[in-house]
N, C-alpha and C positions, 0 to 999 in steps of 0.2 A: 827913374823910378824913385818914389819916396814912400817909405814905410815908417809910420809912427814917427815922423820927423827925421828919419835917416835917409839920406840920399844914396841911391844905387845907380851905377852906370854900368852897362855891359855892352859887348859887341858880340855878334855871332853871325855866321854866314858861310856860304860855300865859295864866295869869290874873295875871301880875305887870304892874306899870305898864311902859309901852313903854320898853324899854331895849335898846340894841344896843351893848354895850360889854364890855370885858374889862379886869380889874385884877388884877394880881398884886402882892401886898404881902409884902415881906421885911423883915428886921431892919435894913437900911440904907436902905430906901426902897420905892418901887413903880414899876411900869410901868402906864400907862393907855393903852388903844387905844379910840377911839370907833368903833363899828361895824367891826370887823376882818373881818367875814364876807362882806359883800356887794360891796365894791369900787366903790360908787356915787360915793363922794367920795375925793379924794386922801388916803390914809391918813397918819396921823402918830402917833408914839409919844411919849408924855410920860414922861420919866424924872424922878420926883419924889423928892427927898431933902431932908434938913434944910437944905442950902445953896442950895436953889432947884429950879427945873424946867428941864430941857433938853428941847427939842422936836426930834425926828427926823422929817423929812418924807420920804415915799416917793412913788414914782410910782403913779398909780391903775392897777390891773389888775383883770381879771375873774377871781376866784379859781376859778370853775367852769370857765372855759376853760383855765386852767393845769392844773387837775386832770385834764381830758380830754386835753390835750396830753401830760401825763406818762403817762397810761394808754395812749394810742396808742404813745408811744415804748417803753413797757414791752413792749406786745404785739409790736411790730416788733423787739424785742431791742436797741433802741438805748439804753435807759436802765433803771435799776433803779426799781421803784416807790418813790415818796417815803415812802409808808406801806406797809411790808411785812406779810407774814402774821403774824409773831410780834406786831407791834404791834397789829394789828387784833384778834387774839385776846385780847391783854391788855386792850384797850379793852372788848371784850365781857364779859370777866370783871369789870372794874371796874363796868360798867353793872349787871351781874347782882348784884354785892355791894351796890351802892347801893339796888337795889330791895329786896334782902332786909333791908337795914338800915332802910329806911323802913317795911317791913311789921313788923319785930320791935321797932322803937323803940329801937335801940341799935347799937353797933358790931358788925361782923362781920369775920372774917378771910378774905382772899382764899385760895381752895383751889386 
């Protein structure tokens, strides 16, 4: 995937080896999160650069509970949704383009 000149590559699937991790790699280093989705263990972010690794520890939270609390607050008019309508539609368009790219075997443009 390419966004504004930035190349993105990812893998996802049910037949892959068991991995629950996220890694974002840039030209000055990478960010690594082990299992950022479930909240079962205290999350930590590893900032990896040529000069070493910095670890940022976070408090464990239940991401699903946080999502429901935000939805409830938005319904009650007490907060804005963390993921708004425009971003949700953009995500759907990206997923649609990924599917089309896989079917066609090449890049597609978002329309």
